[in-house]
C-alpha positions in Angstrom: -18.6 8.7 3.0 -15.2 10.5 3.0 -13.6 7.2 2.5 -16.1 6.1 -0.2 -15.7 9.4 -2.0 -11.7 8.6 -2.6 -12.7 5.0 -3.7 -15.4 6.2 -6.1 -13.0 8.9 -7.7 -10.5 6.3 -8.1 -12.7 3.8 -9.6 -13.8 6.3 -12.2 -10.4 7.6 -13.0 -8.9 4.4 -13.4 -9.8 3.4 -16.8 -9.2 6.9 -18.5 -5.7 7.1 -16.9 -4.8 3.5 -18.3 -5.7 4.8 -21.9 -3.9 8.2 -21.4 -0.8 6.0 -20.4 -1.1 3.9 -23.3 -1.2 6.8 -25.9 0.8 9.6 -24.2 3.1 7.7 -21.8 3.5 8.5 -18.3 5.6 11.8 -17.9 3.0 14.5 -18.7 -0.2 12.2 -17.6 1.2 11.5 -14.1 2.4 15.2 -13.7 -1.3 16.2 -14.3 -2.7 13.7 -11.9 -0.1 14.9 -9.3 -1.1 18.5 -9.6 -4.7 17.7 -9.2 -3.8 15.6 -6.1 -1.7 18.5 -4.5 -4.3 21.4 -5.2 -7.3 19.2 -4.0 -5.2 18.4 -0.7 -4.4 22.3 -0.3 -8.0 23.5 -0.8 -9.4 20.5 1.6 -9.4 22.8 4.7 -11.3 25.5 2.9 -13.8 23.1 1.5 -14.4 21.6 4.7 -15.1 25.0 6.1 -17.7 25.6 3.3 -19.6 22.5 4.0 -19.6 18.8 4.0 -20.5 18.5 0.1 -17.4 20.7 -0.8 -15.2 18.5 1.4 -16.3 15.3 -0.2 -15.6 17.0 -3.5 -12.2 17.5 -2.8 -11.8 13.9 -1.4 -13.4 12.7 -4.9 -10.7 14.6 -6.8 -7.9 13.2 -4.5 -9.5 9.7 -5.6 -9.2 10.7 -9.2 -5.4 11.6 -8.9 -4.9 8.5 -6.8 -6.2 6.3 -9.7 -3.2 7.1 -11.7 -0.7 5.3 -9.6 -0.9 1.8 -10.3 -0.9 2.1 -14.2 2.1 4.3 -13.8 4.0 1.8 -12.2 3.3 -0.8 -15.0 4.4 1.8 -17.6 7.7 2.5 -15.6 8.4 -1.4 -15.3 7.8 -2.2 -18.8 9.8 0.7 -20.1 12.8 1.2 -17.6 13.3 -2.5 -15.8 15.6 -5.2 -17.6 14.1 -8.5 -17.8 16.6 -9.5 -15.1 15.3 -6.9 -12.7 11.5 -7.0 -12.8 11.0 -8.1 -9.0 13.2 -5.4 -7.7 11.6 -2.7 -9.9 8.3 -3.7 -8.7 9.3 -3.9 -5.0 11.0 -0.3 -5.2 8.0 1.4 -7.1 5.3 -0.3 -5.0 6.9 1.1 -1.8 5.2 4.4 -2.3 2.2 3.7 0.2 4.6 2.5 3.0 7.0 5.3 2.6 4.3 7.8 2.5 2.7 6.7 5.8 6.2 6.3 7.3 6.9 10.1 6.6 3.3 11.6 6.9 2.1 9.9 10.1 4.6 11.4 12.3 4.4 14.7 10.7 0.6 14.5 10.8 0.5 13.7 14.5 2.9 16.7 15.4 1.0 19.0 13.1 -2.4 18.2 14.7 -1.2 18.8 18.1 0.5 22.1 17.2 -1.3 25.4 16.8 -1.6 24.8 13.2 -4.1 21.9 13.9 -5.3 19.6 11.2 -5.6 22.2 8.5 -1.7 22.3 8.6 -1.6 18.5 7.6 -3.0 19.3 4.2 -1.3 22.5 3.7 2.3 21.1 4.4 1.7 17.7 2.5 -0.2 19.6 -0.4 2.9 21.8 -1.0 5.4 19.0 -0.7 3.5 17.3 -3.4 3.7 20.3 -5.7 7.6 20.4 -5.3 7.8 16.6 -5.8 5.6 16.4 -8.9 7.7 19.3 -10.3 10.9 17.4 -9.7 9.2 14.4 -11.7 8.5 16.5 -14.6 12.1 17.7 -14.8 14.0 14.5 -14.3 11.5 11.5 -15.8 11.5 10.6 -19.5 9.3 7.8 -20.9 12.2 6.5 -23.2 15.4 5.6 -21.5 17.2 6.2 -24.6 16.5 9.9 -24.5 17.5 10.4 -20.9 20.8 12.4 -20.6 22.0 10.4 -17.7 21.4 7.0 -19.3 24.5 5.5 -21.2 24.5 3.4 -24.3 25.6 0.3 -22.3 22.7 0.8 -19.8 20.2 1.3 -22.5 21.4 -2.1 -23.9 21.1 -3.8 -20.6 17.3 -2.4 -20.3 16.3 -3.4 -23.7 18.1 -6.8 -24.0 15.8 -9.7 -25.0 12.8 -7.3 -25.0 10.3 -7.2 -27.9 9.3 -4.1 -29.7 6.1 -4.0 -27.9 8.2 -3.5 -24.7 10.3 -0.9 -26.2 7.8 1.2 -28.0 4.6 0.4 -25.8 2.3 -0.6 -28.6 -1.2 1.0 -28.2 -2.9 -2.2 -29.1 -3.6 -4.1 -25.8 -5.5 -7.6 -26.2 -7.8 -6.8 -23.2 -10.0 -9.9 -23.5 -7.1 -12.3 -24.1 -5.6 -11.1 -20.7 -8.8 -11.0 -18.8 -9.6 -14.7 -19.4 -5.9 -16.0 -18.8 -6.3 -18.1 -15.7 -2.9 -17.2 -14.5 -3.8 -13.4 -14.6 -7.0 -14.3 -12.9 -5.2 -15.8 -10.1 -2.8 -13.0 -9.9 -5.7 -10.6 -9.5 -7.3 -12.9 -6.6 -4.1 -12.7 -4.9 -3.7 -8.8 -5.2 -7.3 -8.5 -3.9 -6.3 -10.3 -0.6 -3.0 -8.2 -0.6 -4.9 -4.8 -1.2 -7.6 -5.3 1.5 -4.8 -6.1 3.9 -2.6 -3.2 2.9 -5.6 -0.6 3.0 -6.6 -1.9 6.2 -3.2 -1.2 7.8 -2.6 2.1 6.1 -6.1 3.4 6.8 -6.7 2.3 10.3 -3.3 1.6 12.0 -3.5 5.0 13.8 -7.0 4.6 14.8 -6.3 1.1 16.2 -3.4 2.4 18.2 -5.2 5.5 19.5 -8.6 4.1 20.2 -7.9 0.3 20.9 -4.4 0.5 22.4 -5.0 4.0 24.0 -1.9 5.7 22.6 -2.0 9.4 22.4 -2.2 11.0 19.0 1.4 11.8 18.7 2.6 8.4 19.7 0.0 6.8 17.7 1.6 8.7 14.6 5.2 7.7 15.4 4.2 4.0 16.0 2.0 4.0 12.8 5.1 4.8 10.8 7.0 2.0 12.0 5.4 -0.8 10.0 6.1 1.2 6.9 10.0 1.6 7.7 10.2 -2.0 8.2 8.0 -2.8 5.3 10.3 -1.1 2.9 13.7 -2.9 3.3 12.0 -6.1 3.7 10.1 -5.6 0.3 13.4 -4.4 -1.6 15.2 -7.3 -0.3 12.7 -9.7 -1.5 12.8 -8.2 -4.9 16.3 -8.4 -4.9 16.6 -11.8 -3.7 14.0 -13.0 -6.3 16.0 -11.7 -9.1 19.3 -12.6 -8.1 18.7 -16.3 -6.9 19.3 -18.2 -9.8 19.5 -21.8 -7.9 15.7 -22.4 -8.4 13.4 -21.9 -11.2 11.0 -18.9 -11.1 8.1 -20.9 -10.3 9.1 -22.2 -6.8 10.6 -18.8 -5.9 7.2 -17.1 -6.9 5.5 -20.0 -4.5 7.8 -19.2 -1.8 7.6 -15.4 -1.9 3.8 -15.5 -2.3 3.4 -17.9 0.8 5.4 -15.5 3.0 3.0 -12.6 1.9 -0.2 -14.2 2.3 0.1 -17.3 4.3 2.4 -15.8 7.3 0.4 -12.7 7.4 -2.9 -14.6 7.6 -1.5 -16.5 10.3 -0.4 -13.5 12.4 -3.8 -11.6 11.5 -5.4 -14.5 13.2 -3.6 -13.8 16.7 -4.3 -10.0 16.6 -7.8 -10.4 18.4 -6.3 -12.3 21.2 -3.6 -10.0 22.2 -4.6 -8.4 25.7 -4.6 -4.7 26.0 -2.3 -4.5 28.9 0.6 -5.7 26.4 0.1 -3.0 23.5 3.7 -3.4 22.5 2.9 -7.1 21.4 0.1 -5.8 19.0 2.5 -3.0 17.5 5.0 -5.9 16.9 2.5 -8.0 15.0 1.2 -5.3 13.1 4.9 -4.3 12.0 5.5 -8.0 11.0 2.3 -8.1 9.0 3.2 -5.2 7.1 6.8 -6.4 6.7 5.8 -10.0 5.3 3.3 -8.2 2.9 6.2 -6.9 1.2 7.1 -10.5 -0.2 4.3 -10.0 -2.8 6.9 -8.5 -5.1 8.6 -11.8 -5.6 5.2 -13.6 -5.6 2.1 -12.7 -7.8 3.3 -9.3 -9.0 6.3 -10.8 -10.5 4.4 -13.7 -11.9 1.7 -10.9 -13.4 4.8 -9.1 -15.0 6.4 -12.2 -16.3 3.1 -13.4 -18.0 1.4 -10.2 -19.3 4.9 -8.9 -20.6 4.7 -5.5 -22.1 0.9 -5.3 -21.0 1.6 -5.3 -17.4 0.3 -1.7 -17.0 -3.2 -3.3 -17.9 -2.8 -5.9 -15.3 -1.8 -3.2 -12.7 -4.9 -0.9 -13.8 -7.3 -3.8 -13.1 -5.9 -4.5 -9.8 -6.5 -0.8 -8.9 -10.1 -0.8 -10.4 -10.8 -3.9 -8.5 -9.3 -2.6 -5.3 -11.5 0.3 -5.3 -14.8 -1.5 -6.3 -14.4 -3.8 -3.5 -12.6 -1.7 -0.7 -15.3 1.0 -1.3 -17.9 -1.7 0.2 -15.3 -3.0 2.7 -14.6 0.5 4.5 -17.8 0.7 6.1 -17.2 -2.8 8.2 -14.0 -1.5 9.4 -15.0 0.3 12.5 -17.3 -2.7 13.5 -14.2 -4.9 13.1 -12.1 -2.8 15.4 -15.0 -2.7 17.9 -14.6 -6.5 17.9 -11.0 -6.4 17.9 -11.3 -4.0 21.3 -14.1 -6.3 22.7 -11.8 -9.5 22.2 -8.7 -7.8 23.6 -10.8 -6.6 26.6 -12.0 -10.1 27.3 -8.6 -11.4 27.0 -7.3 -8.9 29.5 -10.2 -9.7 31.7 -9.6 -13.6 31.6 -6.1 -13.0 32.3 -6.8 -10.7 35.5 -9.5 -13.3 36.6 -7.0 -16.2 36.3 -4.3 -14.4 38.3 -7.0 -13.6 40.9 -8.2 -17.1 41.1 -4.6 -18.2 41.2 -3.9 -15.7 44.1 -6.9 -16.9 46.2 -6.0 -20.5 45.7 -2.4 -19.6 47.3 -4.1 -18.0 50.1 -6.5 -20.7 50.9 -3.4 -23.3 50.7 -1.7 -21.1 53.2 -4.6 -21.1 55.7 -4.8 -24.8 55.3 -1.4 -25.2 56.1 -1.6 -23.0 59.1 
Protein backbone atom coordinates (compact mmCIF):
# COMPACT_ATOMS: atom_id res chain seq x y z
CA UNK A 1 0.00 0.00 0.00
CA UNK A 2 2.90 2.35 0.63
CA UNK A 3 3.94 1.92 -3.01
CA UNK A 4 0.41 2.24 -4.34
CA UNK A 5 -0.24 5.47 -2.43
CA UNK A 6 2.68 7.13 -4.25
CA UNK A 7 1.41 5.84 -7.60
CA UNK A 8 -2.15 7.03 -6.90
CA UNK A 9 -0.89 10.47 -5.84
CA UNK A 10 1.15 10.72 -9.03
CA UNK A 11 -1.83 9.60 -11.09
CA UNK A 12 -4.05 12.31 -9.60
CA UNK A 13 -1.48 15.10 -9.81
CA UNK A 14 -0.24 14.49 -13.35
CA UNK A 15 -2.93 16.27 -15.38
CA UNK A 16 -3.26 19.35 -13.10
CA UNK A 17 0.50 19.89 -13.17
CA UNK A 18 0.54 19.58 -16.96
CA UNK A 19 -2.12 22.29 -17.21
CA UNK A 20 -0.26 24.52 -14.75
CA UNK A 21 2.95 24.18 -16.79
CA UNK A 22 1.08 25.13 -19.96
CA UNK A 23 -0.25 28.36 -18.45
CA UNK A 24 2.40 29.39 -15.92
CA UNK A 25 5.67 27.75 -17.01
CA UNK A 26 7.91 25.54 -14.91
CA UNK A 27 9.72 27.90 -12.52
CA UNK A 28 7.16 28.41 -9.76
CA UNK A 29 5.03 25.33 -10.42
CA UNK A 30 7.99 22.96 -10.11
CA UNK A 31 9.22 24.86 -7.05
CA UNK A 32 5.86 24.36 -5.30
CA UNK A 33 5.98 20.64 -6.16
CA UNK A 34 9.48 20.48 -4.69
CA UNK A 35 8.39 22.12 -1.44
CA UNK A 36 5.51 19.64 -1.13
CA UNK A 37 7.95 16.77 -1.68
CA UNK A 38 10.51 18.11 0.82
CA UNK A 39 8.05 18.82 3.63
CA UNK A 40 6.20 15.52 3.22
CA UNK A 41 9.55 13.68 3.30
CA UNK A 42 10.66 15.43 6.51
CA UNK A 43 7.29 14.73 8.17
CA UNK A 44 7.20 11.04 7.16
CA UNK A 45 8.82 9.64 10.37
CA UNK A 46 6.41 11.70 12.50
CA UNK A 47 3.45 10.52 10.41
CA UNK A 48 4.59 6.90 10.71
CA UNK A 49 4.62 7.25 14.50
CA UNK A 50 1.10 8.70 14.51
CA UNK A 51 -0.36 5.79 12.56
CA UNK A 52 -0.37 3.94 9.27
CA UNK A 53 -3.04 6.21 7.77
CA UNK A 54 -0.89 9.31 8.32
CA UNK A 55 2.07 7.48 6.80
CA UNK A 56 -0.01 6.73 3.69
CA UNK A 57 -1.00 10.41 3.56
CA UNK A 58 2.63 11.53 3.42
CA UNK A 59 3.39 8.97 0.72
CA UNK A 60 0.37 10.24 -1.22
CA UNK A 61 1.72 13.82 -1.05
CA UNK A 62 5.10 12.59 -2.28
CA UNK A 63 3.29 11.03 -5.24
CA UNK A 64 1.52 14.33 -5.95
CA UNK A 65 4.89 16.11 -6.01
CA UNK A 66 6.49 13.40 -8.14
CA UNK A 67 3.84 13.90 -10.81
CA UNK A 68 5.45 17.25 -11.67
CA UNK A 69 8.66 15.66 -12.98
CA UNK A 70 7.96 14.38 -16.48
CA UNK A 71 6.01 17.37 -17.80
CA UNK A 72 8.73 19.68 -16.42
CA UNK A 73 11.28 17.82 -18.56
CA UNK A 74 9.10 18.44 -21.62
CA UNK A 75 8.81 22.16 -20.86
CA UNK A 76 12.56 22.57 -20.32
CA UNK A 77 13.42 20.66 -23.52
CA UNK A 78 11.04 22.74 -25.63
CA UNK A 79 12.16 26.08 -24.20
CA UNK A 80 15.88 25.53 -23.68
CA UNK A 81 17.10 22.84 -26.11
CA UNK A 82 18.11 23.77 -29.63
CA UNK A 83 16.76 21.53 -32.37
CA UNK A 84 20.26 20.08 -32.80
CA UNK A 85 20.55 19.02 -29.14
CA UNK A 86 17.21 17.34 -28.47
CA UNK A 87 18.55 13.88 -27.58
CA UNK A 88 21.33 15.24 -25.39
CA UNK A 89 18.91 17.41 -23.40
CA UNK A 90 16.53 14.49 -22.94
CA UNK A 91 19.39 12.22 -21.86
CA UNK A 92 20.66 14.68 -19.24
CA UNK A 93 17.25 15.61 -17.84
CA UNK A 94 16.00 12.01 -17.60
CA UNK A 95 19.08 10.99 -15.60
CA UNK A 96 17.46 12.29 -12.41
CA UNK A 97 16.20 8.87 -11.29
CA UNK A 98 19.57 7.18 -11.73
CA UNK A 99 21.43 10.11 -10.18
CA UNK A 100 19.12 10.17 -7.17
CA UNK A 101 19.44 6.43 -6.53
CA UNK A 102 23.21 6.58 -6.97
CA UNK A 103 23.37 9.28 -4.28
CA UNK A 104 20.60 8.22 -1.91
CA UNK A 105 21.12 4.43 -1.76
CA UNK A 106 24.60 4.56 -0.14
CA UNK A 107 23.55 7.40 2.18
CA UNK A 108 20.38 5.55 3.18
CA UNK A 109 22.36 2.37 3.85
CA UNK A 110 24.79 4.20 6.14
CA UNK A 111 22.04 6.14 7.95
CA UNK A 112 19.93 3.01 8.52
CA UNK A 113 22.83 1.32 10.34
CA UNK A 114 23.75 4.48 12.29
CA UNK A 115 22.25 5.72 15.58
CA UNK A 116 19.85 7.89 13.56
CA UNK A 117 18.14 4.83 12.09
CA UNK A 118 15.67 4.95 9.22
CA UNK A 119 14.10 8.34 10.25
CA UNK A 120 17.46 9.97 9.52
CA UNK A 121 17.08 8.98 5.87
CA UNK A 122 13.95 11.11 5.56
CA UNK A 123 15.31 14.07 7.53
CA UNK A 124 18.57 14.30 5.57
CA UNK A 125 17.02 13.90 2.14
CA UNK A 126 14.11 16.22 2.94
CA UNK A 127 16.45 19.03 4.06
CA UNK A 128 18.69 18.48 1.02
CA UNK A 129 15.63 18.77 -1.23
CA UNK A 130 14.65 22.10 0.35
CA UNK A 131 18.10 23.49 -0.46
CA UNK A 132 18.06 22.19 -4.05
CA UNK A 133 14.60 23.54 -4.85
CA UNK A 134 15.53 26.92 -3.41
CA UNK A 135 18.50 26.97 -5.80
CA UNK A 136 16.11 26.08 -8.64
CA UNK A 137 13.99 29.13 -7.81
CA UNK A 138 17.01 31.43 -7.94
CA UNK A 139 18.71 30.10 -11.08
CA UNK A 140 15.99 28.86 -13.46
CA UNK A 141 13.96 31.06 -15.82
CA UNK A 142 11.27 29.91 -18.24
CA UNK A 143 12.61 32.05 -21.08
CA UNK A 144 16.28 31.87 -22.18
CA UNK A 145 16.20 35.51 -23.31
CA UNK A 146 15.53 36.69 -19.74
CA UNK A 147 18.37 34.71 -18.14
CA UNK A 148 21.35 36.95 -17.27
CA UNK A 149 23.92 34.25 -18.13
CA UNK A 150 22.66 33.56 -21.67
CA UNK A 151 24.24 35.59 -24.47
CA UNK A 152 22.54 36.85 -27.63
CA UNK A 153 24.46 34.29 -29.69
CA UNK A 154 23.25 31.45 -27.43
CA UNK A 155 19.65 32.68 -27.64
CA UNK A 156 19.88 32.68 -31.44
CA UNK A 157 21.16 29.08 -31.41
CA UNK A 158 18.39 27.97 -29.03
CA UNK A 159 15.66 29.60 -31.16
CA UNK A 160 17.11 28.71 -34.57
CA UNK A 161 14.45 27.18 -36.90
CA UNK A 162 11.90 27.04 -34.06
CA UNK A 163 8.27 28.03 -34.48
CA UNK A 164 6.51 30.64 -32.36
CA UNK A 165 4.87 27.74 -30.55
CA UNK A 166 8.31 26.59 -29.41
CA UNK A 167 9.33 30.04 -28.26
CA UNK A 168 6.15 31.14 -26.53
CA UNK A 169 4.63 27.78 -25.48
CA UNK A 170 1.17 28.39 -26.92
CA UNK A 171 -1.56 27.39 -24.45
CA UNK A 172 -3.51 25.61 -27.20
CA UNK A 173 -2.65 21.90 -27.22
CA UNK A 174 -4.23 19.57 -29.86
CA UNK A 175 -4.75 16.72 -27.41
CA UNK A 176 -6.88 14.51 -29.63
CA UNK A 177 -4.61 14.88 -32.67
CA UNK A 178 -1.61 13.87 -30.56
CA UNK A 179 -3.42 10.93 -28.94
CA UNK A 180 -4.46 9.38 -32.26
CA UNK A 181 -1.08 9.85 -33.97
CA UNK A 182 0.23 6.28 -34.62
CA UNK A 183 3.87 7.28 -34.06
CA UNK A 184 3.06 8.82 -30.68
CA UNK A 185 1.11 5.68 -29.75
CA UNK A 186 4.20 3.57 -30.52
CA UNK A 187 6.33 5.97 -28.46
CA UNK A 188 3.97 5.49 -25.51
CA UNK A 189 4.05 1.71 -25.92
CA UNK A 190 7.85 1.74 -25.87
CA UNK A 191 7.80 4.06 -22.88
CA UNK A 192 5.61 1.59 -20.98
CA UNK A 193 8.18 -1.20 -21.34
CA UNK A 194 11.00 1.17 -20.39
CA UNK A 195 9.17 2.54 -17.36
CA UNK A 196 8.15 -0.82 -15.93
CA UNK A 197 11.75 -1.98 -16.24
CA UNK A 198 13.17 1.20 -14.72
CA UNK A 199 10.71 1.24 -11.81
CA UNK A 200 11.40 -2.42 -11.18
CA UNK A 201 15.15 -1.73 -10.91
CA UNK A 202 14.92 1.50 -8.91
CA UNK A 203 12.46 0.13 -6.38
CA UNK A 204 13.75 -3.39 -5.88
CA UNK A 205 17.48 -3.56 -6.61
CA UNK A 206 18.35 -3.04 -2.90
CA UNK A 207 15.75 -5.66 -1.90
CA UNK A 208 17.09 -8.12 -4.47
CA UNK A 209 20.67 -7.59 -3.32
CA UNK A 210 19.71 -7.98 0.34
CA UNK A 211 17.08 -10.75 0.27
CA UNK A 212 18.12 -12.83 -2.73
CA UNK A 213 21.88 -12.29 -3.01
CA UNK A 214 22.29 -11.99 0.79
CA UNK A 215 24.33 -8.76 0.90
CA UNK A 216 23.97 -6.78 4.14
CA UNK A 217 22.09 -3.45 4.08
CA UNK A 218 25.19 -1.24 3.80
CA UNK A 219 26.66 -3.29 0.95
CA UNK A 220 23.26 -3.51 -0.76
CA UNK A 221 23.03 0.29 -0.66
CA UNK A 222 26.49 0.72 -2.18
CA UNK A 223 25.99 -1.92 -4.88
CA UNK A 224 22.50 -0.56 -5.57
CA UNK A 225 24.11 2.75 -6.55
CA UNK A 226 26.39 1.11 -9.13
CA UNK A 227 23.77 0.65 -11.91
CA UNK A 228 22.80 4.31 -11.65
CA UNK A 229 26.41 5.47 -11.77
CA UNK A 230 27.02 3.46 -14.95
CA UNK A 231 23.66 4.47 -16.45
CA UNK A 232 24.35 8.22 -16.39
CA UNK A 233 27.52 8.39 -18.55
CA UNK A 234 26.14 5.75 -20.94
CA UNK A 235 22.89 7.67 -21.35
CA UNK A 236 24.49 11.07 -21.92
CA UNK A 237 26.94 9.51 -24.38
CA UNK A 238 24.06 7.96 -26.35
CA UNK A 239 22.26 11.31 -26.41
CA UNK A 240 25.38 13.11 -27.58
CA UNK A 241 26.13 10.56 -30.31
CA UNK A 242 22.52 10.59 -31.50
CA UNK A 243 22.75 14.35 -32.07
CA UNK A 244 26.28 14.47 -33.46
CA UNK A 245 26.32 11.50 -35.87
CA UNK A 246 25.35 12.91 -39.26
CA UNK A 247 26.32 9.92 -41.43
CA UNK A 248 22.87 8.34 -41.02
CA UNK A 249 19.35 9.75 -41.11
CA UNK A 250 17.39 10.14 -37.89
CA UNK A 251 15.20 7.06 -38.46
CA UNK A 252 17.96 4.39 -38.55
CA UNK A 253 19.70 6.10 -35.62
CA UNK A 254 16.53 5.97 -33.55
CA UNK A 255 15.95 2.30 -34.46
CA UNK A 256 19.52 1.44 -33.44
CA UNK A 257 19.37 3.16 -30.05
CA UNK A 258 15.88 1.82 -29.36
CA UNK A 259 17.08 -1.74 -30.06
CA UNK A 260 19.95 -1.24 -27.62
CA UNK A 261 17.59 0.09 -24.97
CA UNK A 262 14.81 -2.50 -25.22
CA UNK A 263 16.07 -5.51 -27.19
CA UNK A 264 19.42 -5.98 -25.47
CA UNK A 265 17.98 -5.39 -22.00
CA UNK A 266 15.20 -7.93 -22.66
CA UNK A 267 17.84 -10.56 -23.47
CA UNK A 268 19.75 -9.77 -20.27
CA UNK A 269 16.59 -9.86 -18.15
CA UNK A 270 15.96 -13.38 -19.50
CA UNK A 271 19.26 -14.54 -17.98
CA UNK A 272 18.64 -13.10 -14.50
CA UNK A 273 16.72 -16.04 -13.06
CA UNK A 274 19.36 -18.56 -14.13
CA UNK A 275 22.35 -17.00 -12.37
CA UNK A 276 23.38 -19.16 -9.37
CA UNK A 277 23.37 -17.43 -5.96
CA UNK A 278 26.93 -18.63 -5.39
CA UNK A 279 28.04 -16.09 -8.04
CA UNK A 280 26.28 -12.90 -6.83
CA UNK A 281 28.75 -10.64 -8.62
CA UNK A 282 27.39 -11.92 -11.96
CA UNK A 283 23.88 -10.82 -10.99
CA UNK A 284 25.20 -7.39 -9.98
CA UNK A 285 27.02 -7.13 -13.33
CA UNK A 286 23.91 -8.06 -15.33
CA UNK A 287 21.75 -5.59 -13.37
CA UNK A 288 24.32 -2.88 -14.01
CA UNK A 289 24.40 -3.61 -17.75
CA UNK A 290 20.58 -3.63 -17.91
CA UNK A 291 20.42 -0.22 -16.28
CA UNK A 292 23.17 1.08 -18.57
CA UNK A 293 21.57 -0.05 -21.84
CA UNK A 294 18.19 1.37 -20.83
CA UNK A 295 19.90 4.75 -21.13
CA UNK A 296 19.89 4.46 -24.92
CA UNK A 297 16.17 5.36 -24.91
CA UNK A 298 17.10 9.05 -25.20
CA UNK A 299 18.29 8.41 -28.76
CA UNK A 300 15.35 6.09 -29.47
CA UNK A 301 11.67 6.59 -28.76
CA UNK A 302 12.15 9.68 -26.57
CA UNK A 303 13.85 11.54 -29.40
CA UNK A 304 11.20 10.26 -31.80
CA UNK A 305 8.45 11.64 -29.56
CA UNK A 306 10.20 15.00 -29.30
CA UNK A 307 10.72 15.30 -33.07
CA UNK A 308 7.12 14.33 -33.89
CA UNK A 309 5.29 16.27 -31.16
CA UNK A 310 7.51 19.36 -31.47
CA UNK A 311 6.44 22.08 -28.99
CA UNK A 312 3.82 19.77 -27.44
CA UNK A 313 6.39 17.34 -26.06
CA UNK A 314 5.42 18.22 -22.48
CA UNK A 315 2.01 16.60 -23.10
CA UNK A 316 3.67 13.48 -24.53
CA UNK A 317 5.85 13.24 -21.43
CA UNK A 318 2.85 13.93 -19.21
CA UNK A 319 0.92 11.05 -20.74
CA UNK A 320 3.90 8.73 -20.24
CA UNK A 321 3.87 9.57 -16.54
CA UNK A 322 0.08 9.16 -16.35
CA UNK A 323 0.22 5.75 -18.03
CA UNK A 324 3.22 4.81 -15.94
CA UNK A 325 1.38 5.23 -12.67
CA UNK A 326 -1.87 3.75 -13.91
CA UNK A 327 -0.06 0.52 -14.81
CA UNK A 328 2.76 0.32 -12.28
CA UNK A 329 0.35 0.78 -9.39
CA UNK A 330 -1.13 -2.59 -10.46
CA UNK A 331 2.25 -4.17 -11.13
CA UNK A 332 3.86 -3.35 -7.76
CA UNK A 333 1.88 -6.01 -5.93
CA UNK A 334 3.38 -8.71 -8.18
CA UNK A 335 7.03 -7.73 -7.61
CA UNK A 336 7.50 -9.71 -4.40
CA UNK A 337 6.24 -12.84 -6.14
CA UNK A 338 8.69 -12.16 -8.98
CA UNK A 339 11.60 -11.97 -6.56
CA UNK A 340 10.54 -15.16 -4.82
CA UNK A 341 10.58 -16.89 -8.19
CA UNK A 342 13.99 -15.42 -8.98
CA UNK A 343 15.26 -16.68 -5.63
CA UNK A 344 13.77 -20.14 -6.19
CA UNK A 345 15.21 -20.39 -9.71
CA UNK A 346 18.62 -19.22 -8.47
CA UNK A 347 18.56 -21.80 -5.67
CA UNK A 348 17.54 -24.47 -8.17
CA UNK A 349 20.45 -23.54 -10.46
CA UNK A 350 22.82 -23.59 -7.49
CA UNK A 351 21.52 -27.00 -6.40
CA UNK A 352 21.88 -28.36 -9.94
CA UNK A 353 25.43 -27.06 -10.09
CA UNK A 354 26.30 -28.73 -6.76
CA UNK A 355 24.65 -32.01 -7.82
CA UNK A 356 26.57 -31.93 -11.08
CA UNK A 357 29.86 -31.39 -9.24
CA UNK A 358 28.98 -34.12 -6.72
CA UNK A 359 28.06 -36.58 -9.48
CA UNK A 360 31.23 -35.75 -11.36
CA UNK A 361 33.30 -36.30 -8.21
CA UNK A 362 31.58 -39.66 -7.53
CA UNK A 363 32.21 -40.85 -11.09
CA UNK A 364 35.87 -39.85 -10.78
CA UNK A 365 36.22 -41.90 -7.58
CA UNK A 366 34.50 -44.90 -9.20
CA UNK A 367 36.91 -44.74 -12.13
CA UNK A 368 39.88 -44.70 -9.75
CA UNK A 369 38.49 -47.77 -7.91
CA UNK A 370 38.00 -49.63 -11.21
CA UNK A 371 41.56 -48.81 -12.26
CA UNK A 372 42.89 -50.13 -8.95
